[in-house]
ChimeraX commands (.cxc) that place a marker at each C-alpha (Angstrom):
marker #1 position 1.89,26.77,10.84 radius 0.5
marker #1 position 3.81,26.41,7.75 radius 0.5
marker #1 position 2.72,23.58,5.11 radius 0.5
marker #1 position 5.75,21.35,5.89 radius 0.5
marker #1 position 5.09,21.55,9.69 radius 0.5
marker #1 position 1.38,20.46,8.80 radius 0.5
marker #1 position 2.49,17.64,6.74 radius 0.5
marker #1 position 5.11,16.48,9.23 radius 0.5
marker #1 position 2.44,16.51,11.84 radius 0.5
marker #1 position 0.00,14.56,9.78 radius 0.5
marker #1 position 2.76,11.94,8.79 radius 0.5
marker #1 position 3.38,11.40,12.63 radius 0.5
marker #1 position -0.27,11.15,13.28 radius 0.5
marker #1 position -0.77,8.50,10.26 radius 0.5
marker #1 position 2.03,6.49,11.66 radius 0.5
marker #1 position 0.81,6.39,15.24 radius 0.5
marker #1 position -2.57,5.06,14.33 radius 0.5
marker #1 position -2.73,1.57,15.48 radius 0.5
marker #1 position -4.29,0.56,11.95 radius 0.5
marker #1 position -5.73,1.99,8.85 radius 0.5
marker #1 position -6.76,1.23,5.40 radius 0.5
marker #1 position -5.28,2.32,2.07 radius 0.5
marker #1 position -7.17,2.11,-1.15 radius 0.5
marker #1 position -6.41,3.48,-4.61 radius 0.5
marker #1 position -4.46,3.34,-7.67 radius 0.5
marker #1 position -0.99,4.48,-9.02 radius 0.5
marker #1 position 1.29,4.23,-12.05 radius 0.5
marker #1 position 4.73,2.58,-11.52 radius 0.5
marker #1 position 6.64,2.98,-14.43 radius 0.5
marker #1 position 4.42,1.49,-17.23 radius 0.5
marker #1 position 2.29,-0.47,-14.69 radius 0.5
marker #1 position -0.89,0.54,-13.43 radius 0.5
marker #1 position -1.23,-0.61,-9.86 radius 0.5
marker #1 position -4.25,-0.84,-7.75 radius 0.5
marker #1 position -4.12,-1.13,-3.88 radius 0.5
marker #1 position -6.73,-2.00,-1.11 radius 0.5
marker #1 position -4.57,-2.83,2.06 radius 0.5
marker #1 position -5.29,-2.99,5.72 radius 0.5
marker #1 position -2.24,-2.17,7.97 radius 0.5
marker #1 position -1.87,-3.57,11.68 radius 0.5
marker #1 position 1.01,-1.92,12.83 radius 0.5
marker #1 position 3.71,-1.16,10.78 radius 0.5
marker #1 position 4.76,-4.29,9.30 radius 0.5
marker #1 position 1.41,-6.38,9.47 radius 0.5
marker #1 position -0.84,-6.03,6.56 radius 0.5
marker #1 position -3.33,-7.77,4.50 radius 0.5
marker #1 position -5.10,-6.95,1.07 radius 0.5
marker #1 position -5.17,-7.21,-2.47 radius 0.5
marker #1 position -3.06,-5.48,-5.25 radius 0.5
marker #1 position -3.73,-5.41,-9.01 radius 0.5
marker #1 position -1.01,-5.35,-11.54 radius 0.5
marker #1 position -2.17,-4.06,-14.78 radius 0.5
marker #1 position -5.80,-5.45,-13.84 radius 0.5
marker #1 position -4.33,-8.74,-12.61 radius 0.5
marker #1 position -5.38,-9.40,-8.86 radius 0.5
marker #1 position -2.97,-10.66,-6.13 radius 0.5
marker #1 position -4.01,-11.57,-2.60 radius 0.5
marker #1 position -1.24,-10.55,-0.33 radius 0.5
marker #1 position -0.38,-10.87,3.46 radius 0.5
marker #1 position 2.76,-9.65,5.39 radius 0.5
marker #1 position 3.52,-10.77,9.04 radius 0.5
marker #1 position 6.76,-9.00,9.87 radius 0.5
marker #1 position 9.46,-10.80,7.66 radius 0.5
marker #1 position 7.15,-13.33,6.14 radius 0.5
marker #1 position 5.02,-12.42,3.08 radius 0.5
marker #1 position 2.19,-14.77,1.44 radius 0.5
marker #1 position 0.97,-13.96,-1.78 radius 0.5
marker #1 position -1.62,-15.74,-4.06 radius 0.5
marker #1 position -2.46,-15.00,-7.75 radius 0.5
marker #1 position -3.73,-16.99,-10.89 radius 0.5
marker #1 position -1.74,-18.13,-13.88 radius 0.5
marker #1 position -2.37,-14.54,-15.77 radius 0.5
marker #1 position -1.26,-12.64,-12.85 radius 0.5
marker #1 position 2.02,-14.60,-12.60 radius 0.5
marker #1 position 2.52,-14.28,-16.39 radius 0.5
marker #1 position 2.04,-10.64,-15.98 radius 0.5
marker #1 position 4.50,-10.13,-13.38 radius 0.5
marker #1 position 7.23,-12.89,-14.33 radius 0.5
marker #1 position 6.71,-13.58,-17.84 radius 0.5
marker #1 position 5.06,-16.45,-19.75 radius 0.5
marker #1 position 7.28,-19.51,-18.93 radius 0.5
marker #1 position 8.08,-18.38,-15.24 radius 0.5
marker #1 position 4.53,-17.57,-14.83 radius 0.5
marker #1 position 3.25,-20.90,-16.08 radius 0.5
marker #1 position 5.67,-22.68,-13.73 radius 0.5
marker #1 position 4.64,-20.64,-10.67 radius 0.5
marker #1 position 0.97,-21.37,-11.52 radius 0.5
marker #1 position 1.74,-25.29,-11.85 radius 0.5
marker #1 position 3.57,-25.20,-8.77 radius 0.5
marker #1 position 1.17,-23.14,-6.41 radius 0.5
marker #1 position -2.36,-23.90,-7.87 radius 0.5
marker #1 position -4.71,-22.15,-5.42 radius 0.5
marker #1 position -2.18,-22.03,-2.63 radius 0.5
marker #1 position -0.34,-19.13,-1.26 radius 0.5
marker #1 position 3.50,-18.80,-1.93 radius 0.5
marker #1 position 5.49,-17.92,1.22 radius 0.5
marker #1 position 8.52,-15.84,0.99 radius 0.5
marker #1 position 10.68,-13.49,3.18 radius 0.5
marker #1 position 11.78,-9.74,2.86 radius 0.5
marker #1 position 15.14,-11.10,2.12 radius 0.5
marker #1 position 14.17,-11.85,-1.44 radius 0.5
marker #1 position 15.50,-8.84,-3.39 radius 0.5
marker #1 position 12.97,-9.45,-6.29 radius 0.5
marker #1 position 10.15,-8.66,-3.66 radius 0.5
marker #1 position 11.73,-5.63,-1.94 radius 0.5
marker #1 position 9.52,-3.37,-3.61 radius 0.5
marker #1 position 6.40,-5.33,-3.17 radius 0.5
marker #1 position 7.42,-5.68,0.63 radius 0.5
marker #1 position 7.72,-1.89,0.78 radius 0.5
marker #1 position 3.89,-1.57,0.24 radius 0.5
marker #1 position 3.30,-3.42,3.25 radius 0.5
marker #1 position 5.59,-1.32,5.49 radius 0.5
marker #1 position 3.51,1.63,6.44 radius 0.5
marker #1 position 6.43,3.97,7.26 radius 0.5
marker #1 position 8.27,2.82,3.95 radius 0.5
marker #1 position 5.05,3.19,1.96 radius 0.5
marker #1 position 4.34,6.83,3.12 radius 0.5
marker #1 position 8.10,7.86,2.63 radius 0.5
marker #1 position 7.70,6.67,-0.74 radius 0.5
marker #1 position 4.37,8.40,-1.46 radius 0.5
marker #1 position 5.55,11.74,0.08 radius 0.5
marker #1 position 9.25,11.86,-1.19 radius 0.5
marker #1 position 8.61,13.81,-4.27 radius 0.5
marker #1 position 6.04,16.59,-3.24 radius 0.5
marker #1 position 8.49,19.55,-3.47 radius 0.5
marker #1 position 7.54,22.77,-1.84 radius 0.5
marker #1 position 4.18,22.89,-0.40 radius 0.5
marker #1 position 1.65,25.56,-0.10 radius 0.5
marker #1 position -1.67,25.81,1.37 radius 0.5
marker #1 position -4.53,25.39,-1.37 radius 0.5
marker #1 position -7.33,27.87,-0.55 radius 0.5
marker #1 position -10.25,26.75,1.30 radius 0.5
marker #1 position -11.19,23.20,2.63 radius 0.5
marker #1 position -12.34,20.11,1.38 radius 0.5
marker #1 position -14.33,17.00,2.69 radius 0.5
marker #1 position -13.06,13.47,2.32 radius 0.5
marker #1 position -15.43,10.75,3.30 radius 0.5
marker #1 position -17.47,13.54,5.34 radius 0.5
marker #1 position -14.16,14.60,7.21 radius 0.5
marker #1 position -13.12,18.17,6.74 radius 0.5
marker #1 position -9.71,18.46,5.37 radius 0.5
marker #1 position -6.95,21.22,4.47 radius 0.5
marker #1 position -5.47,21.02,1.22 radius 0.5
marker #1 position -1.77,21.29,0.64 radius 0.5
marker #1 position -0.53,21.66,-2.93 radius 0.5
marker #1 position 2.87,20.37,-4.13 radius 0.5
marker #1 position 4.59,19.37,-7.33 radius 0.5
marker #1 position 1.99,17.29,-9.32 radius 0.5
marker #1 position 0.07,16.34,-5.96 radius 0.5
marker #1 position -2.50,17.58,-3.58 radius 0.5
marker #1 position -2.28,16.35,0.16 radius 0.5
marker #1 position -5.48,16.40,2.25 radius 0.5
marker #1 position -4.96,16.46,5.90 radius 0.5
marker #1 position -7.81,15.91,8.23 radius 0.5
marker #1 position -8.67,19.46,10.52 radius 0.5
marker #1 position -11.15,17.38,12.66 radius 0.5
marker #1 position -9.82,15.10,15.31 radius 0.5
marker #1 position -6.46,13.70,14.83 radius 0.5
marker #1 position -4.36,15.30,11.72 radius 0.5
marker #1 position -4.25,12.27,9.70 radius 0.5
marker #1 position -3.23,12.20,6.13 radius 0.5
marker #1 position -6.77,11.40,4.29 radius 0.5
marker #1 position -5.68,11.48,0.54 radius 0.5
marker #1 position -2.80,11.84,-1.74 radius 0.5
marker #1 position -4.09,12.90,-5.32 radius 0.5
marker #1 position -1.53,12.92,-8.16 radius 0.5
marker #1 position -3.88,13.32,-10.78 radius 0.5
marker #1 position -3.17,11.13,-13.59 radius 0.5
marker #1 position -0.60,9.32,-11.70 radius 0.5
marker #1 position -3.01,8.19,-9.12 radius 0.5
marker #1 position -4.70,8.70,-6.13 radius 0.5
marker #1 position -4.63,6.95,-2.71 radius 0.5
marker #1 position -7.10,7.29,0.21 radius 0.5
marker #1 position -6.30,6.64,3.79 radius 0.5
marker #1 position -9.06,5.68,6.09 radius 0.5
marker #1 position -10.40,3.36,8.90 radius 0.5
marker #1 position -8.00,4.76,11.39 radius 0.5
marker #1 position -7.87,2.74,14.50 radius 0.5
marker #1 position -10.31,0.41,13.49 radius 0.5
marker #1 position -9.87,-3.22,14.45 radius 0.5
marker #1 position -8.08,-5.31,11.87 radius 0.5
marker #1 position -7.00,-8.75,12.22 radius 0.5
marker #1 position -4.07,-9.89,10.23 radius 0.5
marker #1 position -2.96,-13.71,10.19 radius 0.5
marker #1 position -1.31,-16.41,8.20 radius 0.5
marker #1 position -3.13,-18.70,5.77 radius 0.5
marker #1 position -3.52,-22.06,7.18 radius 0.5
marker #1 position -0.22,-24.21,6.68 radius 0.5
marker #1 position -2.02,-26.41,4.33 radius 0.5
marker #1 position -2.60,-23.65,1.94 radius 0.5
marker #1 position 0.87,-22.38,2.01 radius 0.5
marker #1 position 3.92,-23.38,-0.36 radius 0.5
marker #1 position 7.19,-22.11,1.15 radius 0.5
marker #1 position 9.22,-21.10,-1.91 radius 0.5
marker #1 position 12.37,-20.38,0.01 radius 0.5
marker #1 position 12.53,-24.14,1.02 radius 0.5
marker #1 position 12.46,-25.16,-2.80 radius 0.5
marker #1 position 15.50,-23.32,-3.76 radius 0.5
marker link #1:1,2 radius 0.2
marker link #1:2,3 radius 0.2
marker link #1:3,4 radius 0.2
marker link #1:4,5 radius 0.2
marker link #1:5,6 radius 0.2
marker link #1:6,7 radius 0.2
marker link #1:7,8 radius 0.2
marker link #1:8,9 radius 0.2
marker link #1:9,10 radius 0.2
marker link #1:10,11 radius 0.2
marker link #1:11,12 radius 0.2
marker link #1:12,13 radius 0.2
marker link #1:13,14 radius 0.2
marker link #1:14,15 radius 0.2
marker link #1:15,16 radius 0.2
marker link #1:16,17 radius 0.2
marker link #1:17,18 radius 0.2
marker link #1:18,19 radius 0.2
marker link #1:19,20 radius 0.2
marker link #1:20,21 radius 0.2
marker link #1:21,22 radius 0.2
marker link #1:22,23 radius 0.2
marker link #1:23,24 radius 0.2
marker link #1:24,25 radius 0.2
marker link #1:25,26 radius 0.2
marker link #1:26,27 radius 0.2
marker link #1:27,28 radius 0.2
marker link #1:28,29 radius 0.2
marker link #1:29,30 radius 0.2
marker link #1:30,31 radius 0.2
marker link #1:31,32 radius 0.2
marker link #1:32,33 radius 0.2
marker link #1:33,34 radius 0.2
marker link #1:34,35 radius 0.2
marker link #1:35,36 radius 0.2
marker link #1:36,37 radius 0.2
marker link #1:37,38 radius 0.2
marker link #1:38,39 radius 0.2
marker link #1:39,40 radius 0.2
marker link #1:40,41 radius 0.2
marker link #1:41,42 radius 0.2
marker link #1:42,43 radius 0.2
marker link #1:43,44 radius 0.2
marker link #1:44,45 radius 0.2
marker link #1:45,46 radius 0.2
marker link #1:46,47 radius 0.2
marker link #1:47,48 radius 0.2
marker link #1:48,49 radius 0.2
marker link #1:49,50 radius 0.2
marker link #1:50,51 radius 0.2
marker link #1:51,52 radius 0.2
marker link #1:52,53 radius 0.2
marker link #1:53,54 radius 0.2
marker link #1:54,55 radius 0.2
marker link #1:55,56 radius 0.2
marker link #1:56,57 radius 0.2
marker link #1:57,58 radius 0.2
marker link #1:58,59 radius 0.2
marker link #1:59,60 radius 0.2
marker link #1:60,61 radius 0.2
marker link #1:61,62 radius 0.2
marker link #1:62,63 radius 0.2
marker link #1:63,64 radius 0.2
marker link #1:64,65 radius 0.2
marker link #1:65,66 radius 0.2
marker link #1:66,67 radius 0.2
marker link #1:67,68 radius 0.2
marker link #1:68,69 radius 0.2
marker link #1:69,70 radius 0.2
marker link #1:70,71 radius 0.2
marker link #1:71,72 radius 0.2
marker link #1:72,73 radius 0.2
marker link #1:73,74 radius 0.2
marker link #1:74,75 radius 0.2
marker link #1:75,76 radius 0.2
marker link #1:76,77 radius 0.2
marker link #1:77,78 radius 0.2
marker link #1:78,79 radius 0.2
marker link #1:79,80 radius 0.2
marker link #1:80,81 radius 0.2
marker link #1:81,82 radius 0.2
marker link #1:82,83 radius 0.2
marker link #1:83,84 radius 0.2
marker link #1:84,85 radius 0.2
marker link #1:85,86 radius 0.2
marker link #1:86,87 radius 0.2
marker link #1:87,88 radius 0.2
marker link #1:88,89 radius 0.2
marker link #1:89,90 radius 0.2
marker link #1:90,91 radius 0.2
marker link #1:91,92 radius 0.2
marker link #1:92,93 radius 0.2
marker link #1:93,94 radius 0.2
marker link #1:94,95 radius 0.2
marker link #1:95,96 radius 0.2
marker link #1:96,97 radius 0.2
marker link #1:97,98 radius 0.2
marker link #1:98,99 radius 0.2
marker link #1:99,100 radius 0.2
marker link #1:100,101 radius 0.2
marker link #1:101,102 radius 0.2
marker link #1:102,103 radius 0.2
marker link #1:103,104 radius 0.2
marker link #1:104,105 radius 0.2
marker link #1:105,106 radius 0.2
marker link #1:106,107 radius 0.2
marker link #1:107,108 radius 0.2
marker link #1:108,109 radius 0.2
marker link #1:109,110 radius 0.2
marker link #1:110,111 radius 0.2
marker link #1:111,112 radius 0.2
marker link #1:112,113 radius 0.2
marker link #1:113,114 radius 0.2
marker link #1:114,115 radius 0.2
marker link #1:115,116 radius 0.2
marker link #1:116,117 radius 0.2
marker link #1:117,118 radius 0.2
marker link #1:118,119 radius 0.2
marker link #1:119,120 radius 0.2
marker link #1:120,121 radius 0.2
marker link #1:121,122 radius 0.2
marker link #1:122,123 radius 0.2
marker link #1:123,124 radius 0.2
marker link #1:124,125 radius 0.2
marker link #1:125,126 radius 0.2
marker link #1:126,127 radius 0.2
marker link #1:127,128 radius 0.2
marker link #1:128,129 radius 0.2
marker link #1:129,130 radius 0.2
marker link #1:130,131 radius 0.2
marker link #1:131,132 radius 0.2
marker link #1:132,133 radius 0.2
marker link #1:133,134 radius 0.2
marker link #1:134,135 radius 0.2
marker link #1:135,136 radius 0.2
marker link #1:136,137 radius 0.2
marker link #1:137,138 radius 0.2
marker link #1:138,139 radius 0.2
marker link #1:139,140 radius 0.2
marker link #1:140,141 radius 0.2
marker link #1:141,142 radius 0.2
marker link #1:142,143 radius 0.2
marker link #1:143,144 radius 0.2
marker link #1:144,145 radius 0.2
marker link #1:145,146 radius 0.2
marker link #1:146,147 radius 0.2
marker link #1:147,148 radius 0.2
marker link #1:148,149 radius 0.2
marker link #1:149,150 radius 0.2
marker link #1:150,151 radius 0.2
marker link #1:151,152 radius 0.2
marker link #1:152,153 radius 0.2
marker link #1:153,154 radius 0.2
marker link #1:154,155 radius 0.2
marker link #1:155,156 radius 0.2
marker link #1:156,157 radius 0.2
marker link #1:157,158 radius 0.2
marker link #1:158,159 radius 0.2
marker link #1:159,160 radius 0.2
marker link #1:160,161 radius 0.2
marker link #1:161,162 radius 0.2
marker link #1:162,163 radius 0.2
marker link #1:163,164 radius 0.2
marker link #1:164,165 radius 0.2
marker link #1:165,166 radius 0.2
marker link #1:166,167 radius 0.2
marker link #1:167,168 radius 0.2
marker link #1:168,169 radius 0.2
marker link #1:169,170 radius 0.2
marker link #1:170,171 radius 0.2
marker link #1:171,172 radius 0.2
marker link #1:172,173 radius 0.2
marker link #1:173,174 radius 0.2
marker link #1:174,175 radius 0.2
marker link #1:175,176 radius 0.2
marker link #1:176,177 radius 0.2
marker link #1:177,178 radius 0.2
marker link #1:178,179 radius 0.2
marker link #1:179,180 radius 0.2
marker link #1:180,181 radius 0.2
marker link #1:181,182 radius 0.2
marker link #1:182,183 radius 0.2
marker link #1:183,184 radius 0.2
marker link #1:184,185 radius 0.2
marker link #1:185,186 radius 0.2
marker link #1:186,187 radius 0.2
marker link #1:187,188 radius 0.2
marker link #1:188,189 radius 0.2
marker link #1:189,190 radius 0.2
marker link #1:190,191 radius 0.2
marker link #1:191,192 radius 0.2
marker link #1:192,193 radius 0.2
marker link #1:193,194 radius 0.2
marker link #1:194,195 radius 0.2
marker link #1:195,196 radius 0.2
marker link #1:196,197 radius 0.2
marker link #1:197,198 radius 0.2
view
């Protein structure tokens, strides 16, 4: 089977899993991003992201996104004045927005499994099979090598994507396939609906 066919099968299997975990780090422009997300279906996900070391808790339920950080995080993302205002408004509560918010379109994409995988795999270039196999979390994997990336595909059980390794640009591991995960909205008294304040 050709490398492109192997990757296509791996992408399809990964998207077909009911749930999974994505954990790792990457660079986005000048920012260092960290991810620890659990997906339940395509657009239900919860977890944490870090932006240059500042941590944010995020939940996505379809079109609704809830996020919570602290003043340092809001200043990192939105600048000093806007960050302070956001921190004062929210306190220790979640902000609720929707995917209609253009400023959050990129963030929302991380929590759409299909969109996230497409973004991660878009610049692989021509693929070749690297020699031999590897083991990721105890699972045998075939290694595909592309432009600046190594892609590890499970050779035991379903052909899931197990790791995307871009070297200095970051590495993302995929695991916990089909393990039960519950994604639910925060309690209403812990939420500030930002869209209603505009």
